[in-house]
C-alpha positions in Angstrom: 125.9 112.1 102.5 127.2 109.2 104.6 124.4 109.5 107.0 121.9 109.5 104.1 123.5 106.3 102.7 123.4 104.6 106.1 119.7 105.5 106.5 118.9 104.2 103.0 120.8 101.0 103.9 118.8 100.6 107.1 115.6 101.2 105.3 116.4 98.5 102.7 117.3 96.1 105.5 114.1 96.8 107.4 112.1 96.3 104.2 113.6 92.8 103.6 113.3 91.8 107.3 109.7 93.0 107.4 108.6 90.9 104.5 110.6 87.8 105.8 109.0 88.2 109.2 105.6 88.7 107.7 106.0 85.7 105.5 106.7 83.4 108.4 103.8 84.7 110.4 101.4 84.6 107.4 102.4 81.1 106.5 101.3 79.9 110.0 97.8 81.3 109.4 96.7 78.4 107.2 97.5 75.9 110.0 95.1 77.7 112.4 92.7 79.3 110.0 89.6 80.7 111.8 87.7 80.3 108.5 88.4 76.6 108.0 90.4 74.9 110.7 89.1 76.3 114.0 85.3 75.8 113.3 86.0 72.2 112.5 88.0 71.7 115.7 85.2 73.2 117.7 82.6 71.0 116.0 84.6 67.9 116.5 85.1 68.7 120.2 81.4 68.8 120.6 80.7 72.5 120.2 77.5 73.5 118.4 76.7 76.4 116.0 76.6 78.9 118.8 80.1 77.9 119.9 81.3 78.2 116.3 79.7 81.6 116.1 81.5 82.6 119.2 84.8 81.9 117.4 84.4 84.9 115.2 83.7 87.0 118.3 86.9 85.8 119.9 88.9 86.2 116.7 88.0 89.8 116.2 86.8 91.2 119.5 89.8 89.7 121.2 92.1 91.2 118.6 90.5 94.7 118.4 89.0 95.6 121.7 92.3 95.9 123.7 93.9 98.1 121.1 92.7 101.5 122.2 93.9 100.8 125.7 97.2 99.5 124.4 97.5 102.5 122.1 97.3 104.8 125.2 100.7 103.5 126.2 102.2 102.9 122.8 101.7 106.6 121.7 103.9 107.7 124.7 106.8 105.3 123.7 109.5 106.7 121.5 110.7 103.2 120.7 108.0 100.7 119.5 110.0 97.6 119.0 110.3 96.4 122.6 106.6 96.5 123.0 106.0 94.5 119.8 108.6 91.9 120.8 107.5 91.4 124.4 103.8 90.9 123.8 104.5 89.0 120.5 106.4 86.3 122.4 103.6 85.9 124.9 101.1 85.5 122.1 103.1 82.8 120.5 103.2 80.8 123.7 99.4 80.5 123.7 99.6 78.8 120.2 101.8 76.1 121.7 99.4 75.7 124.6 96.5 75.1 122.2 98.4 72.3 120.5 99.3 70.7 123.8 95.6 70.9 125.0 94.4 69.1 121.8 97.2 66.5 122.1 96.6 65.7 125.7 92.9 66.0 126.1 91.2 66.1 122.7 90.5 62.4 122.4 89.7 61.4 126.0 88.2 64.6 127.5 86.8 66.6 124.6 84.7 68.9 126.7 87.7 69.9 128.8 89.8 70.3 125.6 87.1 72.6 124.2 87.3 74.8 127.3 91.1 74.9 127.1 90.9 75.7 123.4 88.6 78.7 124.0 90.7 80.0 127.0 94.0 79.9 125.2 92.6 81.1 121.9 91.0 84.0 123.7 94.4 84.8 125.3 96.1 84.5 121.9 93.8 87.0 120.3 93.9 89.4 123.3 97.7 89.4 123.3 97.7 89.9 119.5 95.5 92.9 120.1 97.8 94.4 122.7 100.7 93.8 120.4 99.2 95.3 117.3 99.3 99.1 117.9 103.0 99.0 118.8 103.8 96.6 115.9 101.9 98.6 113.3 103.2 101.9 114.5 106.7 100.5 114.1 105.8 99.2 110.7 104.5 102.5 109.5 107.5 104.3 111.0 109.9 102.1 109.1 108.1 102.0 105.7 107.2 105.2 103.7 103.6 105.5 102.6 104.1 104.7 99.0 106.1 101.6 99.7 103.7 100.0 102.2 101.5 98.5 99.5 104.3 96.7 97.7 105.8 95.5 101.0 102.4 94.2 102.1 102.1 92.5 98.7 105.5 90.9 99.0 104.8 89.8 102.6 101.4 88.4 101.6 102.8 86.7 98.4 105.7 85.0 100.2 103.5 84.2 103.2 100.9 82.8 100.8 103.5 80.5 99.2 104.4 79.3 102.7 100.8 79.0 103.7 100.1 77.0 100.5 102.9 74.6 101.5 101.5 74.5 105.0 98.0 73.8 103.6 99.5 70.8 101.8 101.0 69.7 105.0 97.7 70.3 106.8 95.8 68.2 104.3 98.3 65.4 104.7 98.2 65.6 108.6 94.4 65.5 108.7 94.3 62.6 106.2 97.2 60.7 108.0 96.3 61.2 111.7 93.0 60.7 113.4 91.5 63.5 115.5 93.0 65.3 117.4 96.6 64.4 116.5 96.6 66.1 113.1 95.2 69.3 114.4 97.7 69.3 117.4 100.6 68.8 115.0 99.4 71.7 112.9 99.4 74.0 115.9 103.0 72.9 116.8 104.1 73.8 113.3 102.3 77.1 113.5 104.1 77.8 116.8 107.5 77.1 115.1 106.8 79.5 112.2 105.5 82.2 114.5 108.6 81.8 116.7 110.8 82.2 113.6 109.0 85.4 112.8 109.7 86.9 116.2 113.4 86.1 115.8 113.5 88.0 112.5 111.5 90.8 114.1 114.2 91.2 116.7 116.7 92.2 113.9 114.6 95.2 112.8 116.3 98.6 113.4 114.5 101.7 114.8 116.8 104.5 113.6 115.2 107.3 115.5 112.5 107.8 118.2 108.9 108.4 117.2 106.9 111.5 118.0 105.1 110.9 121.2 102.1 112.2 123.1 101.9 112.7 126.8 100.1 109.9 128.6 96.7 111.1 129.8 94.7 109.6 132.7 92.5 106.8 131.3 89.2 108.7 131.9 90.5 111.8 130.1 92.0 109.8 127.3 88.7 108.0 126.7 86.7 111.3 126.8 89.0 112.8 124.2 88.5 110.0 121.7 85.1 111.2 120.3 86.9 114.4 119.3 88.8 112.5 116.6 85.5 111.5 115.0 84.1 115.0 115.2 87.2 116.5 113.6 87.8 113.9 111.0 84.6 113.2 109.2 86.4 111.2 106.4 87.7 108.8 109.1 84.2 108.4 110.5 82.7 107.5 107.2 85.4 105.0 106.6 84.5 103.4 110.0 80.8 103.2 109.1 81.6 101.4 105.8 83.8 99.0 107.7 81.0 98.2 110.1 78.8 97.0 107.2 81.7 94.9 105.9 82.1 93.2 109.3 78.4 92.3 109.4 78.8 91.0 105.8 81.5 88.6 107.0 79.1 87.0 109.5 78.6 83.8 107.4 82.4 83.3 106.8 83.0 81.1 109.9 80.2 78.7 108.7 81.3 78.1 105.1 83.5 75.1 105.9 81.1 73.5 108.5 78.1 73.9 106.1 79.9 72.5 103.1 81.3 69.5 105.1 77.9 68.8 106.6 75.7 69.3 103.4 78.0 67.4 101.0 79.4 64.8 103.5 83.0 65.8 103.1 86.0 64.3 105.0 88.3 66.3 107.3 90.8 66.5 104.4 88.5 69.0 102.8 89.5 71.5 105.4 93.0 71.4 103.9 91.6 71.8 100.4 89.6 74.8 101.3 92.6 76.3 103.1 94.7 75.8 100.0 92.1 77.7 98.0 92.3 80.7 100.4 96.1 80.9 100.4 96.6 80.0 96.7 94.6 83.0 95.5 96.6 85.2 97.9 99.8 84.1 96.3 98.4 84.9 92.9 96.9 88.3 93.8 99.0 89.9 96.6 101.6 91.6 94.5 99.0 93.1 92.2 96.9 94.3 95.2 100.1 95.8 96.8 100.9 97.6 93.5 97.4 99.0 93.2 97.5 100.2 96.8 100.7 102.1 96.2 99.7 103.6 92.9 95.9 104.1 93.3 95.4 104.2 97.1 93.9 101.9 99.6 90.3 102.8 98.9 90.5 100.7 95.7 91.9 97.7 97.6 89.0 98.1 100.1 86.6 98.0 97.2 88.2 94.8 95.8 87.8 93.2 99.3 84.2 94.3 99.6 83.2 93.0 96.1 85.0 89.7 96.7 83.1 89.1 100.0 79.8 89.9 98.3 80.5 87.4 95.5 81.5 84.7 98.1 78.2 85.2 100.1 76.1 85.0 96.9 78.0 81.9 95.7 77.6 80.2 99.1 73.9 80.9 99.1 73.3 79.2 95.7 76.1 76.6 95.6 74.7 73.3 94.3 77.8 71.2 94.9 80.9 71.0 97.0 83.1 72.1 94.0 81.4 75.5 94.1 82.7 76.0 97.6 86.2 75.9 96.2 85.3 79.2 94.4 83.7 80.5 97.6 87.1 80.1 99.4 89.0 81.6 96.5 86.9 84.7 96.8 87.2 84.7 100.5 91.0 84.5 100.1 91.0 87.7 98.0 88.9 89.4 100.8 91.1 88.1 103.6 94.4 88.9 101.8 93.2 92.5 101.1 90.8 94.0 103.6 92.6 93.9 107.0 95.9 95.4 106.1 94.3 97.9 103.7 92.1 99.0 106.6 95.2 99.5 108.8 97.0 101.4 106.1 94.2 103.7 105.4 93.7 104.4 109.1 97.3 105.6 109.6 97.0 107.7 106.4 94.0 109.5 108.0 96.0 110.1 111.2 98.6 112.7 112.3 102.1 111.1 112.8 102.1 111.3 116.6 98.6 109.6 116.8 99.0 106.7 114.5 98.6 104.1 117.2 95.6 106.1 118.6 93.8 106.0 115.2 94.5 102.3 114.7 93.4 101.5 118.3 90.3 103.7 118.0 89.3 102.1 114.7 89.6 98.6 116.0 88.0 99.3 119.4 85.0 100.9 117.7 84.6 98.1 115.2 85.2 95.3 117.8 81.6 95.1 119.1 80.3 94.5 115.6 82.1 91.2 115.5 79.6 90.0 118.1 77.4 89.3 115.1 79.2 86.0 114.9 77.0 84.9 117.8 74.0 86.2 115.9 75.1 84.2 112.9 75.1 81.0 115.0 71.6 81.8 116.2 70.3 82.5 112.7 71.8 79.3 111.3 70.3 77.3 114.2 66.8 78.7 113.9 66.4 79.6 110.2 69.2 77.6 108.5 72.4 78.4 106.7 70.6 79.8 103.6 69.1 82.6 105.8 72.5 83.3 107.2 74.1 83.6 103.8 71.2 85.8 102.6 71.8 88.3 105.5 75.5 88.4 104.7 74.7 89.2 101.1 72.4 92.1 102.0 75.1 93.5 104.3 77.7 93.0 101.6 75.7 95.1 99.2 75.4 97.9 101.8 79.2 97.7 102.5 80.1 97.9 98.8 77.9 101.0 98.4 79.2 102.7 101.5 82.8 102.1 100.5 82.2 103.3 96.9 80.3 106.5 97.7 81.3 107.6 101.2 84.9 106.6 101.8 87.4 109.2 100.7 91.0 108.4 99.8 93.2 110.1 102.5 96.0 110.8 100.1 93.7 113.3 98.4 92.7 114.9 101.7 96.0 115.2 103.5 99.6 116.2 102.6 102.3 113.6 102.4 103.8 114.9 105.7 100.7 113.6 107.5 100.5 110.3 105.8 104.0 109.4 106.7 106.1 109.7 103.6 109.8 109.6 104.2 109.7 108.7 107.9 
């Protein structure tokens, strides 16, 4: 009985530490938002639409492509925390370097600053991708399946409150300081918040080793991956639906740049749009988490897909800048829901000893589809933003249909022992 009490105490402690750590990290996101802040930085440093389109490639391909290679190591490790801490620290250093590059070179040498920005941001996303399989395996190990939704909801809600405050600070910084000082200070604050998150993460407790797989030679490991898709048709259908959702998100990186250009908005509008994104996440995260626990993650994926569809339609027909506030509200629902719902549903499809493999495989398969960001830049250059938003709308309709009719809830397919209850 004493051992049971101790285990429950550790579980409660990890639950609290997980949402505190996540709140710090999530709060930093509004200060370096790839949907609002980063496209404007690239544009002001002299980058065109192709460079802005490349941002989404770096954001997602950098994050996702390394994961299957990292997962090959992670699934052999009985203890996941050291991996998450080591690479998490390295990722946070790159955030500091981006701020320093903007501060030192943004005004006098904008082309050099743009190169530095892309180099360090690429490293940031790659390191985040290397970290993720170990971090999420640790997260899934510490939190039972039917508590993950509420934990993600609390993380997102608290992080959203922090992000809302950071959005207010960002709005003030961009109105108070000329370019690039305001953006540089925003990255320094983001570095401080992310550093706080890693300190909290160090206090997490792994009570027992994870099930492991024997490390295979790389060639054999890669050859074995298609077997997962052959043997798990439900997982494959989920990945196909996710592909359409990625293509549907192609216009997202252009929302802020388009609105600022068409309606002649000031830099402070970046902060306002960011506040819309994080504000709606504060308001909806707990509800989304509750629905994920009670009804499953397929429902939350549907909510994300419909929100993105509505955002694309609204951006296509928006007659004024005020309408874009609603666009970013809808985008906030999508961003606050889709990614973690996708991770959660992937580990629910997977056997316990292959959670990192499924997460890594999912993200590596999906990574190439984020190259559509470059296609989005080309479409907007050649045909205009309306054509880009129209393509996103068509892909959104396909994504909603695929998610509704082809994606199966893993909780109805597999027993609790596979989805990780009670670990």
